[in-house]
Structure formats: structure tokens, C-alpha cells
N, C-alpha and C positions, 0 to 999 in steps of 0.2 A: 180319334182317341189315341192312335199310335203316336201321332205328333206330340200329343200332351205327355205321353209316357216318356218319349225321348227328351222333351224339354225338362221334365222333372228329373230324368236320369242325369242330364248334364249338370243340373243344379246340384244334385247329390254328389256327382263326380267332383265338381269344384270344391264342395264343402269337405268332402272326404280327403281330397288332396291337401287342402289347407290344414285339416286336422292331422293328417298323417305327417306332414312336414313339421307341424308344431309339436307333435307328440314324440318326436325323436329326442330322447333325453341326452344331455351332454355327457352323461356317464355311460351311455349305451355302447355296445361293441360296434363302433363305426369303422369302416375300412380305412386304413392308412397305408402309406407307402413304406415298405421295408427297404432301407438303403442297401441291405445286403443282397436281397433276393428280387427286388423290384416287383413285388407281388402284394396283394391285399391280405392283411392279417388283422385279427381283432386287436384293438388297442385297449389293453388292460392297465389301468393306473399309469398312464403315460401321457405326456403332453404333445407327442409327435402326431397330432391328428391331421387328417385332410380337412379342408374347409367344410364345415357341416352345412353350409348354405349352398343353394343351387347357384353356381357362378357362371357368368358369360363374360369373357374378355379375350383379347387377342392372344394372350399368352397362356391359355388354358392347357394344362398338362393332360396326358392320357389318363393318369390316375384320377384326376379330378373329374374327367368326363365319365369314367366308369362309376365313380361315386355318385355323380348326378343320376345316372341310370338306376343305381341301386335305390336311391331315395324315391325315384318315381315308382319303382316296383313295390316298395313298401307301402306307398300311398294307394296304389291300385289294388293291392290284396285286400284292402278293407272295403272295396266297392263291390256289391253283389252284382251278378250278371244282369238282372233286370234293370238295374240303374243305367245300363249302357244302351237300353232300347229293346231288349229282348224279353218277351213274355211267353213262357212255356204253356200257359193256360189260355190259349186262343179259343174263342167261341166257334162252334161248328159253322161252316159256310157251305152254301150250295152254289156250285158253279156248273151251269149247264146240266148235263146228265150225271155229273159226278157229285157225289156228296161226301161229306166228311163226318166222321163219327169217332168219338174217343174210344169206341169199342169195335172190335172186329176188324182184323187186318184185311180179310177178304173183301169187305165192303169198302175198303179204303179207309184210312183213318190212322189211328194212333194219334199221338200228339202232333199237331202241326199242320193238318190239312187233309185234302182228299187224296184219293188213290191216283198214282201216276204210273202207268204201265212201263214207262221208261226206267223206273227205279226198281231196284231189286228188293226193296222193302216197301212196306205200306206207308212208311213215314215220309212226308215231303220235306221236312226240316227237323233235325234232331239237335237240340241245344247241347246235348251231352256227348256228341261225337268228338272223337279225339282230335280232329282237325280244327275244331273251333277254339279260338284263343281271344278272349275279350280284351286282353292287354296288348295285343300285337300293334294296334294303331298307336297306342301311347308310346310303345318302344320305338316304333318307326319315327314318330315325331321327335323323340329324344335323339335318335340317330341323325335326323335332318338338322337338328340344332347343332349337333357336334360337327356335321359336314359344313354347315354354314359358318361355324367358328373357324374351321380350317380354311375355307375360301376367304373369309375375312382376314385371317392372318396372312394368306398369300397376297391379297390385295394390298395389305399394309406394306409388305416387303417390296412389291412392285412399285408402290408409290415412293418408297424410299429410294429405290433404284432410279426412278424417273427424276426425283429431286436431285440426286447426285449427278445425273447426266446434265440437268439444267445448270447446276453449279459449275461443272466442268466446262460447259459451253460458255458461261459467262467469263470464266478465267481465260478461255481461248480468245474470246472477243476482246478482253482487255489487253492480252498479249499482242493481238493484231493491231489494236489501236496504238499501242506503244511503239510497235515496229513502224507503223505508218508515220507517227510523230517523228521518230528518229530519221526516217527517210526524208521527210519534208524538211526537217531541220538541217540535215547534212547537205541537201541539194538546193535549199533556198538561199539566194545570194544575200549577203549582209548589206547594211547601209553603205559600208565602205566599198564593198564590191561594186554596188550600183554607182557610187560616186566616181570610182576609178573608170568604170565603163563609160559614164557620161563624159568624163574628161577626154578619153580616147576618141569618142564620137565627135566632141566639139573640136578637138585638135584636127581630126581629118576634115571636118567641115571648114575649119579656118584656112587650111592650106589648099583647098580645092574650090576656089571661086565662091566664097560665102555670099549670102544675100547682102545687098547694100545697107539695109537697116542694121544688120549686125556689125558691119564695118563702122558706120557712123555712130553707133551707140558705144563703140569701144570694146564690145564683147570679143570680137575676133582678135583684136590686138592684145587684149589681156590673156586670152587663151594661148597665143603664141609666146607672150611674155613669160608665162608660167613654164612652158615647155623649154624655152631657151634657158631660163634660169636653172632648171634641173640639169640640163646638158652641161652648162658651164660649171655648175657645182661639182659634177662628176669628173671634171678635168678635160672635157672635150673642147677642142679649139679648131676653128675653121678659118677660111680666108675672110679678110675684112670686106664688109659691104658698106660703102660710104653713105652718109646722109647729108642732105641739104639743110643748111642752117635755117633758111627761110621756111622750109617745110616744118621743122621742129617748132618754130615759133607759133605756128597755127594749130599745133596739137595741144590739147588740154589734158592736164593731169590733176590728181587730187590724192590726199592721203588714203591709204587702204581702209575700207570700212566706213568712209565718209559719204555724205550726200552733198548735193550742191555742185555747181559748176560756174567758175568765175569767168569762163571763156568770153561771154558777151560783153564784159566790162574791162577786158584787157586793154582796150584803146581809150582809156581815161573816161569811160562811162558815156561816150558819145554814141548813141544808138542810131542805127539805120533802120527806120521803121519800114516794114513792108507796105505795099500799096493798099491791102485791105484795111490796115489800121490807120491810114492817113485820112479817113473820112471825117467830115466836120463834127459828127456826133461824138467823136472820141477826143476832140481838141483839149478839153479841160484836163482830163486825167493824163493825156499824153504830154502836155506842156509842164504839168507839175512833176512828172517823172523825169523829163529832160532837165528840170531845174535841180531836183534832189539827188539824182544818181551820180553826176559828176562830183557833187559835194561829198557824197558818201565815199566815193573812190579816193578822194584826197584825204579824207579822215582815215580810211583803211590803210593808206600808204605809210602812215606814221604810228598811230596808236590804236586804231579801232574806230568803228562807226558809232556815232552818238545814238543812244536809244531813241530819242525823239525823232531824229531824222529817219532812222530805220522804220519806226512805227508809221510815219507819214508815207513812206514809200510803199509799205505793205498795204496800207489802206487804199491808196490810189490804184495800185495794181489790182487789188481785189475788185474794185468798182469797174475797172476797165475790162477785166475778164468776164464779169457778169453781164455787162452791156454787150460785149462782143458775142457771147453765147446766146443772148436773147435775140440777136439779129441773124441767127444761123439760117433761117428760112429765106432771108433776102440775099444770102451769099451763095455762090456756087461751091461745089465740093472742093475744088482746087484752092480757091481763095480762103475758104474756111480752114483747111489744113495748113496753109501757109501762115495765116495769122495765128492760129492756135499753137503751132510749133514755136513761133517767135515768143509768144507770151509765156510758154513753158520754159524757154531758155532764160527769160527775164526772171521768172520765179526761182529757178535754180541759182541764178547769180545773186539774188537777194538772200537766199538761204546761205550761200557762201559768205556773204557780207556779215551775217550774224554769228559766224564762228569766232572763237577767241583768238585764233592764230591766223586771222585773215590777212595780216600784214605780210606773211610769207608768200602770198600770191603775187605781191607787188615788189618784193625785194629779191626776186628771182630764185627763191629756194624751192618753191613748188612749181617747177617747170621742167620740160623735157630737155636734157642736155646730152651731148655726145656727138663725136664726128663720125662714128661708125655704129652699126647696130649692136655690136658687142659692148661698146662703151655705154650706149643708151641703156641696155639691159642691166649692166652693172650699176649704173647711177640710180636707176629706178629701184633696184633691189636694195641698195644701201640706204636710200631715203625713205623706203616704205611707200612708194607712190604707185598709183595705178592710172590707166588711161581713163579720161572722162569723155562724155559724149561730145561730138562736134557741134558747133553752132553754124548758122547760115553763113556760107562763103568758105567754109573750111573742108568741104567734101573732097576736093582734089588732094589736099595734103594728107588726109587719112588714107585714101586709096594708095597714094605713093608710098607711105610708110608701111602699109601692109605688104606691098610687093617686095620691098627691101627686106622685111623681116622673114617673109616666106623663102626668099632666095638664100638668106643666111641660114635658116633652119634646114634647108635641103642639103647645103654643103656640110653643115655640122653633123647631120645624120649620116651622111656618107662616110665622113671621117670616123665617126664612132663605130659604124658597122665594120669598116676595114680594120680598125684597131682590135675589135673583138675577134675577127677572123684570124688575124695574125697571132693574137694571144692564144687562141685555141690550137693553132698549128704548133706553136712553140711548146705547149704542154704535151702534145703528142710525141 
């Protein structure tokens, strides 16, 4: 029965609270904040009201919190005590040898239960004692709400502080990334730096016994040619290093930036076929090339190669290369390399025959000239020529020319170093 009373009391409490809140008229004397005294005073014919509604938000002021408490108090004043679960008219109960009676204090009793010797009064529970407050729980709940609002406001500020710390951390990260970018940019070599470093490396490689493949391909000779050209352009002069005319005739050159190599056709197109290509299965294409190549050289010596002749040469050469590659399993490694190198030289010579200025290869304009290394360097620089790869039988001439150029480069470097030292002493 007590549970039923409590439930009904809670329903009555909720109803009364709603009625109390709704019954507060807009024109009533509600507390408001006085700007001068910061206290609550009645608002008479004034629009400076506090919010008449029960408010919960992070920015709740102290005045609004007090107003919320006042509203709750007005609502609870309309709730009778028994609606909160207390019934002063409890039926008499019998507990053991103790009995309760609404009459006679000596027999135990009064309102509220049996006699308890530990009590100075015969009443076990008196609803009218001054310490009983039916509204205390509601006020404590209101205080908890206010405390929760304060903690919520603190959490909001802590969240803002954390957000600001995250923002600052991101800015710091961007600054570090930018500093790292500047460091890498300032310390990463440029393409020109790498190119100059490669030139220095190739130069040192060319003057210190380079591989035979680099000598015969003309790479080492061209590296020394570039270095000597720069030295002579700066005014450096060294002792003369003579060159053999026969050696220069076996050295191939071509315009800078060009492909092709006429070296194999310098002897009127008469080819000396290597042993692997003299096999009977290559007779047809080999004989046709021996017929058309001398004819093409004669045409190139005057005005240029006829397109029909050049097309026939390319067709026969392509068939010969395919047939030779198909027989690679029947050939040893040495023989295959020898034959393949010769066919590559023929292919480069045919490419040179197809150039519009092929006549210059046979009227002695595109060739190496000079009695000394210095004269050779000057001539090649003026004509815009570079060294082309060697063909079979010219290996010795290329090695001899490299030695002469290395010797001239060494003396030229010594003279330039001595001149630089003398100039430094003169300035001192």
C-alpha cells in the first residue's frame, strides 16, 4: 500500500510541478538581475526579466540558476506532504511484544508506531518535527543540475583548449615539413650539378686506362675532346704532341648529334666479310650487298644515293641479319659476336648513306685532320665534329690517338695549374 501511495505521490508531484510552472504569470513578480546591485528584485512594469523558463545551457548565469531554484520552490509549495510518500495516519501494528496505539504514550504509541525505549518520546516518527523537509530532495536535485552545468561548462572550455593545442600542433607540423622541404631543396643536387659531376667522373675515367669498349666506341675520345676544348678556349697552351697521318685516316668522325658511321665504306664500299658471314647460306644477300654498296658509294661521292638503291640495300641487309640471328644456336659465342658487330657496322654505314650531306664524308670535309693534338681539337671544334665508333681493323689507331690526347691533356693541365699559382702569388 505504501508503494501505491508513493507512486500516486510522484504522479501528483509531476502534475503539480507542471501546473506550478505553467501558473507563473508573465506579469508576476519574477526575480531579475539588477545591474546596479547584482541582486534579485521584483520586476514591476519592466522588460528586464530573467528567462521565465527553466534553462540548461553551457552559459547559464548565476542569476538564472537562482531563478530556476525559485521556480522549483514555487512548484513544490503546492504539493502536500503525503504526496511525497508520507502518511501520518498509519494503522496500528504489532511487532513482537511491542504494540502501537494512537493513544497512551506509556504503552507506546502516538502517531507513527510502537514504543522505542531508545527514544525520549513515545513517537517513533513525527512528520511535524522541525528537521523534516519534504522539499530538500528537490532542492538538492536542482543543485546537482547547477553543478552539472558547471562541470559541463568546464568540459567545454577544456575541449576548446584541446582543440587549440591540436591546431597549434598542426601548425608546428607544417612548419617542420616546410623546413624539411627547404633542407632537401638546398642540399639536393640539381640536374646540372649531376651532369658536371658525371663529366668529371668520365674525364678521370678517360685519362686513367678506360675500358676498351669505351675507347672503341669513341666515348673516351669525346670526353677528352670536350676537356681540351675548354682548356684551349680559356687560353691554356701546352707543348705540341704530334699525330700520325695514317692513324687519323683510320679514325671516324661525324657531325655532332648525328647517328650513323661511314667508317666501313671509306674504302669504296669493298667489304671484308668476317668468317662467320662467309657461310653458303648467306651467299645470296652477301653478293647483292657487294653489288649495291660500291654503287651507292659512287653515287654518294657526287650527289647522293638513289632511293631505289638505298632501299634494296636495306632490304638485303635486314634479311641477312634475320638469317644470321636465327642461326645463333649453331654458332659459338665468339663467332656470333664477331658477325653481329660487323652487321651493326654495315647498318650504321647504310644509315649514313641516307643523310642529305653524305657527300661530305667522301670529299674530306667530315674527317679528322691535324698534325698535332691541338690542331685536331681546333679543327673538330670549328667543324662541329665528334668521334664516331671504330670499325673492325681500326682498334690500334683509336688506342694510339687516346694516348696522344691523354699526354697533351696532362701537359696542358700542368701549365694551367702553374699559371694559376703564379697569378695568385702576383696578387699577394
